[in-house]
ZAVOTI-309152 format. One record per residue (C-alpha): x, y, z. Coordinates in steps of 0.5 Angstrom, whole numbers, plus 500, padded with zeros to 3 digits. Example, Ala and Ser with C-alpha at 12.3 -4.5 7.8 and 13.67 -1.06 7.14 Angstrom:
525491516527498514
***
This chain:
437131189440133182443140182439142176432141175430136170438134169440127171447127173448119173445120166450124164456121167458114168460115175461120180465126177467122171465122163464116159470112157466110151468116147476115149477122150475124143470130143464128139462130132456134135460139139459146136465148132466141130467141122463136119460133125453129124449135128454140126453143134447144138447151136451152130446154127442155133436151134430153130435158125432155119431149115435143117437146123437141129432140134431144140435140146433140153438141158439133159440133151445138150449136156449129153451132146457136148459130153459134159455134165453139171460138174463141168469138164476135167482140166485135161479134157478142156485142154484137149478141146482148146487145142482142137477148136482154138481160142475163144476169140473173134476172127481178127481183121488183119491190118492192110499193109502199107504197099497194098494200101498205097496201090489201092489209092491208085484206083481213084479215076483221076489218079489213074488218068494222071498216071497214064498221062505221066507215062505218055509224057515220058514216052514222048520225052516230055520228062518235066511233065512226066516227073511233075505228074508222077510226083503229084500221084505219089504225094496224093497216094502217100497222103491218103495212105497215111491218113487211113493208116492213122484212122485204123490205128486210132480204131485199133486203140478203141478195141476191147475184148467182149469179156476178159475173164469168166467164172468156170466150173472145172475139175482137176481129175474125174474124181475131184470135186468141181471148183469155180475159178476165173479163167481168161475168156480165150481159154473157154471151150465147148462143154465148159459150165460157167456161172453168170451174174449181174453185170457179166458179159456172156463170153460165148454162145451158151445154153442155160442150165439153171437160172434165178430171175435171169434176164439178159440184155441182148440189144447188141444182137437184136436191137431190143431195148428191154432185157429178155428173161432166160430160163432152162429148158428141162422138158421138150417144147415143140413150139420152140422149134419154129422160133428164132434163136433169140426168141428161145429162152434157154439160149444166150449169145456172146455179146449180150450182158446179164442185167439181173438174176444169176444162172449156170450155163454150158458153152455150146459155141466159141470163137468163130462158131458163135453168132457174134463172129458170124458178122465177120463174114467177108461177103457181108463187108462188101459195099457198093460205090459210095456217094463220093465214089459215084460223084468223083467217077461221074466227073472223072469220066466226063473229063476223061472223054475230053482228055482222050479226044484232045490229043488226036484233035490237036494232031489232026488239026495241025496236020490238016491246016499247018502241015505239022506232024508228030512234032506237035505230039508233046504239045498235044499231051501238054494240052491234055494235061492242061485240061486235067485237074492234076491237083485234084487227088492232092486237094481232095486228100488234103481237104478230107485229111484236115477235116478228119484231123480236126474232128478227131482233135475237137470232137473225138470223132474218128474217120476211118475211110477218108471219102466217108467224110465227104459222104457225111457232108452229102448225107440227106437221110440219116437212119438210126435206132431209137434206144440210146440215140433218141431216148435214154435206155431208162423208163420213167412213170408216165401215168398211174390209173385204176381199173376205170382208167382214172388217175390214182396215186395209190397204184403208185404207192402199192407198186413202190412197196412191191419194188422196195421190199422185193429188192431188200428181202430178196437181196437182189443186187440192184433194181431193174429199170422198171422198178427203179423208175417206179421207186423214183416216181414214188420218191418224188410223189407226195406221201412217199414217207408213208411207205416207210411205215410198212414192214416187209415180211417176205418176197417172191422175186420176179421169175421169167416163168411167172412174170410177176414179183410179190412182196408180203408186207405188214400194214400199220394198224393191221395186226394179224394181217399180211398184205401180198402186193404183186406186180408184173406183166398185165396178163400174168397179174390178171390171171391171179386176180379174182375177176370174171371173164368180161372184166378181165377182157375189159382190163386187157383191152384197156392195157392194149390201148395204152400199149398202142400209145407207146407205153410199157405197162405194169399191173398191180394187185394185192390181197390180205391174208391172215398172218402166218409164220410159214414160207410164202410160195407162188401158190399164194398168188391167187385171188388177188384184187386188181389195183391198177396200171403203172404206165412207163415211157422212154426218156428222150435224150437231153440233146435229141430234140435240139439236134433233130431240129438242127439236122432238119435245118441242114436238110438231113431227114431222120428215119428211125429203124427200130425193133421196138413196138410201133407205138413205143417208137412213134411216141418217142418220135412224137415227144421229140417233135420229129414231125409225124403226120397225123390224120386218116387217109392213105399213109406211106404204105397205102393206108396199111401202115397207119398206127394208133399212137399217143397224143399229148396225154398218156391215154389219148390216141391219134393216127400216125401215117408215117409209121411202117411195120416190118410186116408191111415191108415184107409185102413190098417190092424193092420199087414199092419199098423205095417209095414208102421209105421216102415218105415214112419216118418210123420203121418198127419191129425191124430185123437186121435184114429189114434195116439193110433193105430199107437203107438200100431202098433209100440209096436206090431212090437217089438218097445219100444215106448214113446209118448209126448203129452199135450192135451186131444186128446193125452190121448189114445196115452199116454195110448197106449205107453210104456211110456207116457210123457207130459210137466208141462203145459199140461192139467190136465188129460194129466198130470194124464195119463202120466208116466213122466212130463217134466219141458218144452215141449222140446226134450232136456229134453227128451234126459236127461230123456232117458240118466237117464233111460239108466244109471239106466237100465245099472246098473240093467243089469250089476247086473243081468249079474254078479249076475246070472252068479255067482249064477248059477256057485255056484249052479252047483258046490254045487249040484255036490259037494253034490253028490261027498262028504259024507257030505253037501258041505255047511251048510244052515247057511253058505249059508245064511251068504255067501248070506248076504255078497254078497247081501251087496256088490251087493248094490253098483251096484245101485250106479255104473257108467255104461259103456259109451256104455250103453248110446249109444243105447236103454237099453233093458233087453232081457231074451234070451241074459241074458240066454246065458250070465249067462250060459257061464260065470256060467259054467266058475265060476262052473269050478273054484269052482270045481277046488277048490275041488282039491286044498282043497283035496291037502291042507287038505290031511295031515292036522290035525283037522276037515276036514269037517269044513276046507272044508266048510271054504275053499269053503266059502272063495273061493266063496266070492273071485270069486264073488269079481273077477266077480264084478270087471272083468265082467263089459262088454262094458268098456274101460280099463280106465273105468275098472281101475277107482275106485268107489263104486263097486270096494270098495264093491268087496274089502270088500267082499274079505276081509270078505271071507278071514278073517271071517273063522279066527275070532271067528264067524268062529267056530260058523258057522261050519268053521275052520282055513285053512293051508297056503298051501291052500291060495297059491294054491287058489291064483293060481286057482284065477289067472287062473280064472281071466285070463279065465274070462278076455278072455271070456269077450273079446270074448263076447264083440267081438261077441256082439259089442257095443259102438262107432261102434254101435252109428255110425251105428245108426247115419248112418242108421238115415241119410240114412232115
***
């Protein structure tokens, strides 16, 4: 008798415990991972993976191709293969060196422009301007590099091996008996025979040689929420050749875990040759421009055009009207620098770094890529899987009915008896999830104590081929009679029942209707047999009487419903991308109040995606118009998919490629997308989204690919991360609006004054000092508290909106600056002294005072209480105003070419500033009326979500 059914030991070994001598100790080229092998491995790619894939191999054929046998490899042979194929470890991503990370920070458009302006300033000998600009560039790059390095280090601390050790069967010599021992996973090689038991992680890609009730959880690879049965392939099965690798029952893959049963398997691929490692393909990690990149680049290029046009215009205008030559070049460069928000890289990096640090400290959320925090704040569509996020990976009994679809508690009692005695008599380590749900429901139901009166006699545990489990019990008061209680897959149980064809079809139709309602089903049947001392076999599972159906549903996650409501109020639409049955996904979403539209008519996919789903009752069916299946996705073009994806809520039976295509379609439609995933099957979608999110316990490659790592797979944590992103983005947007409008106004006024005055309106050194003072005050924007309205909707930086804002308020600022000309002319008309120096001092003071006013009054979207509240921004504005008034009066003033001003100037300037403040407040209120935000926007988003 051979140790494995269908495997002839003599056929795989030339002698007892030996390997064929003809191979001369060399590993055959067909071993997986071998380069240029004739077969390229029995599983690389796995059988049936695509055109040109090798044929599906039986247990005997796979052992022969691997030059191995059921008794395992000889230690010497295993060492040779380890030296040849390398350790069984995933290809590691090398950390980015500091210099490269620093240089990569220069790719930011604003940083690049600042660097160019700094170099131009150095060329024209404006050393002060050059030094300040280059210092800002260096600080920005250092801050960004340091924060990303911290995030990478935190993520590295979360890494753990897929498995640490494995039970392998090896021999010391060809003639020695095989021994089982624990070896490090890294030492496993193709051809090794390993043992698998409940709770084990599959350490490599393997083919099953022997199994006893073996089921594997491969959700990390496929997204399936239910365990998959595995068994050996001992006879050729042509039907498997066209099946996908994960559908083949004889194959298990690295990254999956054993949920029940036990088995013996042979390793067919290790290290970089596994499907798990295929996710490390560099091409898969390429991502297009994120929402942050698109926003910043749009604003950047708008300003870059202004900055490139400014110096030539200044030079030509001064040459034509004033006859000045290249001596105005430093002034022209200073004007261009004045238009540049040179603090933007520092403000952005500081604001995002503070938000990322606060998230890590308070919520355990790690932001690996700083711009991803802004992308989180801009997310308006969040895509996620159902299992583990919206639902717990734990079913509960929803209903028990008899064959007439009537509630019957007896069905639950018989199902519980089968589960209880199968668990005890078959010595299973633990019940599977469905049996556990049945036992929990029976324990809560009345009459559970009556089950204790039954005595177990024998058990036939669940087998993936039979798809049923049977317990034999002795009923109280029924001497001489044994009762067989069988439960399992509906089709398998009905095959064993004494039913005519019509009745069997009726029961199958009943089961189909309930399955379409999103329920998992177990059928229960029983039969009385005369008591006998012999062993019960599967042959006794015949002529059964059908008892009924146990319907189970997924348990919603405790915080999911509330978190979905909060995300809806924040303007984030949730879309479910799952590999589950459409009915199961639709029911879970409906139970959580996700807002699936019902009724007949055209749905998201022109009517093709309608689905019968569950209503309030377990047996009721309604039609959902927001559920799309992968079959429909395959028939749509990219443009059609974008329209369907915009309206649909649930996408069922999705493969990894479907998920990535749906996410890409949503991005193409103008949405900022986030994707939450934790398995290898989620990698394409993680890369396709603007921001990839995964929990801390995700597979290693998913954590490497994600931009944000959560402490738990919880929507509440995502909401906190979204809030942090909007907090940081709100500060950045406020900085941009205020700074750019103020800078534009100053530049317009400076250009106008340069053409009107016989001298330069400000010296380059004065422009530099003014910019330094304003820059120092602007750092407070990174520490400001954004308006409450900024947290109620996605924070998107749109260049067109910014252009309208800064143009309107910039012209208002320029008007105030030009009004100062009249004030200066009036105040200095009869004043003695250097009129040019006094003009420079007056305009220097007015510029800083108007910029301080703008910082305080132009924080849009705030209530009066929020604007009056103190904070770093008001303190910085006060400091800026003090410097503007006092600096010309100090000894530093003459050094910068400024002189003291007469008291009349300050009185007149106060009047101008008062009028400017009134105009600024009126313009801000008009802007807020035309661009409503806050509570109305939040209520509108919530209402729109409810209508869906």
